C-alpha positions as CSV (number, residue, x, y, z in Angstrom):
1,M,112.9,-13.0,27.6
2,K,109.5,-12.2,26.2
3,A,106.5,-11.2,28.2
4,K,104.7,-14.4,27.3
5,E,107.5,-16.4,28.9
6,W,107.5,-14.2,32.0
7,R,103.8,-14.8,32.5
8,E,104.5,-18.5,33.1
9,F,106.2,-17.6,36.4
10,T,104.4,-17.3,39.7
11,T,104.1,-13.9,41.4
12,E,106.7,-14.8,44.0
13,E,109.1,-16.0,41.3
14,L,108.6,-12.7,39.4
15,Q,109.3,-10.6,42.5
16,H,112.5,-12.6,43.2
17,K,113.6,-12.2,39.6
18,L,112.9,-8.5,39.8
19,E,115.2,-8.1,42.8
20,E,117.9,-10.0,40.9
21,L,117.5,-7.8,37.9
22,Y,117.8,-4.6,39.9
23,Q,121.0,-6.0,41.4
24,Q,122.3,-6.9,37.9
25,L,121.4,-3.4,36.7
26,F,123.3,-1.9,39.6
27,N,126.4,-4.1,38.8
28,L,126.2,-3.2,35.1
29,R,126.0,0.5,35.9
30,T,129.0,0.2,38.2
31,Q,131.0,-1.6,35.5
32,K,130.0,1.1,33.0
33,V,131.4,3.9,35.3
34,L,134.6,1.9,35.9
35,G,135.0,1.3,32.1
36,Q,134.8,-2.5,32.5
37,L,131.5,-3.0,30.7
38,E,131.9,-5.1,27.6
39,N,128.3,-5.1,26.3
40,P,126.6,-1.7,26.9
41,H,123.4,-3.1,25.2
42,K,123.0,-5.4,28.2
43,I,121.8,-2.4,30.4
44,K,119.0,-1.7,27.9
45,E,117.9,-5.4,28.0
46,V,117.8,-5.6,31.8
47,K,115.8,-2.4,32.0
48,K,113.3,-3.8,29.5
49,D,113.0,-7.0,31.5
50,I,112.4,-5.0,34.6
51,A,109.6,-3.1,32.9
52,R,108.0,-6.3,31.6
53,I,108.0,-7.9,35.0
54,K,106.6,-4.8,36.7
55,T,103.9,-4.6,34.0
56,I,102.9,-8.2,34.5
57,L,102.8,-7.8,38.3
58,R,100.6,-4.7,37.9
59,E,98.2,-6.6,35.6
60,R,97.9,-9.4,38.2
61,E,97.3,-6.8,40.9
62,L,94.5,-5.2,39.0
63,K,93.0,-8.6,38.0
64,V,92.6,-9.5,41.7
65,R,90.5,-6.5,42.5
């Protein structure tokens, strides 16, 4: 998902989605170690989504100040 699309979510929704993405990343890494991961590129996508969300949350935090 692009950053523009993430910005449409509320802060609470972004925080919830961030938790889900961290859990998904953990599961993907576990699958990789066990040799069950079918799409290794998915790890990179999830990490980028995490970075996008954290960036948006930080922007909002700085805007409030």
